N, C-alpha and C positions, 0 to 999 in steps of 0.2 A: 354399076360399080358401087360397092358398099364402103361406108366409112368404118374405121376400126377405132374403138374406144377401149381403154384399159381401166378396170376398177383399181382403187388404191391397193387392194389385196393382190391383184395381179402384178402391179408395179413392184410391190414388195417382194413377190415371188421371183420376179425377173432380176431384181437387184441381188438376190441370194446367189444367182448363178455367176460364173466367171464371165468376163467381158466377151471372149470369143463365143461362149455358149449363148450369151444374150443376143449377139449378132446373128447366130445361126437360127435361133428361135424366131426372132423378128423377121428375118428373111423368109422363113418358112410360112409364117403367118401371112405375110404380104403376098407370097406367091400362091398359097392355097386358098385363102379366104376372100380375096377381093371381089371375085365375080360370081361364084356359085357356092356360098358357104353352107347352104341347106340341102345340098345334093350329096348323098352317101357315095363315097369312093373307097378305095383300098386304105386310105389314110384318115378318112373322116367317117365318123359313125354317130348315130343318134343313141344316146344313153337311156337306160331305164330311169324312171323318175328318181331323183336324188336331190340333195341340198345344194349342190354346186352349180350344175349347168345342164343344158339339154344336149349339147354336142361335145364331142372329143375329137381333137386333131392329133394324130400321131406323127411326130417328127423324130425318127430314130428312137432314142431312149426317152425323149421329152414328150410330155403330154400337155396340150393346151385345151382348157375347158372354156367353152364359150356359148353364148346365147345369140340368136338371130332375131332381130326385130325387123321383119320383112317390110312392114308398111312404111317405115321411115328409112329403110336400107342402112341399118346400123348393126355392126357386130360388136358385142360387148364381151371382151375377154375377162372371165371371172377368176381363173386360177391357172398357174403354170407349175408343173411338177416334172418329176422324172421317175422312171421305173428301174428297179433292180430286181431281176427275177420276176416274181409275181406281185411284188410289193410296190405300191405307189408312195412316193415321198413328195411332200410339199414343204418348202423351206427346211429341208433336212429332217423333217418329222414324218413318221409313217402316217398314212392317211387312208381311211377306209371309205370308199364310195357307197 
């Protein structure tokens, strides 16, 4: 089992969402990432090299970007955003990976 840590940026991203959206994202993170966060599935994929993170978790329209530190069994959530069409938004601002 992995421990989940949120960066300050991810906490700010989460606060930008409505309360029920926050609960939905947190529940998805806990159900999808606690046991095998570095295994690709239909909702998890490894990203091309970028400035944000190594992995992406898809939860409906929401996207959780995270890194896995396997040696110490920690998941570090770096950013949380949402998609509208093909555009990613983090804290309401368009973001390009």
